[in-house]
N, C-alpha and C positions, 0 to 999 in steps of 0.2 A: 604106583596111586594109592592115596592113602584113604584107610577104613573113618565112617562115622562115626568113630568116638575120638580116632586122632586129631588133638591138635593142629592145625591148620595150617599156627601161626606163632611160636612160642615168646616170638619176641613183641609179639601187639606191635610191629612199629605202623598197622595202619591208627590207633588209638593213640600208642602217642606222638603223631603229626597231627592227630585233629587239637593234642590238645594245646600244641602248638599252637597252633592256630587262633585256636579259638583263644587263647593267652592275647596273642598279640592282637588282636582282633578289639579284644573287651582292651586290652593297656593305653589303644590310641584312640580308643571314643569315650575313657575319660582323659585325654589329650583334648580333645575333642571340648568334651564338654566342656573343660578347665579353660578352654581359651574360650569362649563364652561367658563362665561365670568374671574371671578375672582383667579380657582384654579386652571387651566391648565399652566401657567407661573413656578409656584412650581411644578405642580405633572409631568405634561407633556400628556401622552396619555387617562392615567388613568383617572384621570378627565373627557376626552372629550368623553369617552365611559362611564363613567356614568352616566354622566349628557346629553349626545343625549337617553340612556338608558333610564333616568329616564323620559323624556320628550315626549318618545314612549307608554311606559308605564301607564302614565297616558292620552296623548292621548285616548287608547286604554280602557279606567277606564271610561273617558267621554264619551266614543262612550256607552261601553257597557250601564250605570248607564242613560242615555238617550233611549238606545230602551227596558229596561226593564222598563223604569216609563210607554211606551206609551202602555205596554202590560200588566200592572197591571190599568193604565185607560180605555185603552177599555172592558177588564171583571168584570171594576166597572159598565161601562158605559150602559151593554148588563146585568150584573146585575139589574141593577134600571127601563131599559125599559121592567124586563119580561123574557130575555129570555133563555132557557136550552137548547141552544145547550153546545158542551164536550169544556171544555176553549183549547186552544192551546198548548204547553209546553211555557213555556220564553223564550226567545230569549237565557239571559245569566247567568249566575248564578248570583250571586252578589258575591260569595267567589271567583268569578274570579275579578272582580272590586277590592277586598278587598287585594288583593293577592298582585295582578297592582301597588299599592297606595305603598303598604307595600314596595314591593321589590325597587317601586322606593325611595320611602323613607328612604331608609339602602344605595341606592345609593347615594344619595345625604350626609346621614351622612359617610358615607367614607369617601368619599368626604371633607368634611369639618374637619373629624378629621384630614386626609393627609397634607390642609392647615393649622392647626394651627399646626401639630406637627412639620412640615419640616420648617413654621415661627421663634418657636419656638427652635429648633435645628440648625438654620440652620442664 
């Protein structure tokens, strides 16, 4: 059992994971916004829908990973203090954040493909 003053996670793995998810969500969010900005004149309303969907899903993934980080950190801190209370269920599945980012990436990819094809044909 570790004492209250000991570091519970010397590698800071939860922080690194949170930062990686945040970078991914922000990059895909910017890509989704770029789809709206640059692809709309060529594709039209479909680009706006894909881009807005991507931004919303990236925001949801960003929020879900922050919530999960707080939950994991609270469990680690409680474990370091020697707490034996039953941990609450995590607030969001990591699969939901992964699915949201995947759908966002798909929306950006479809918009980019439509943009390239319409530019090549037109």
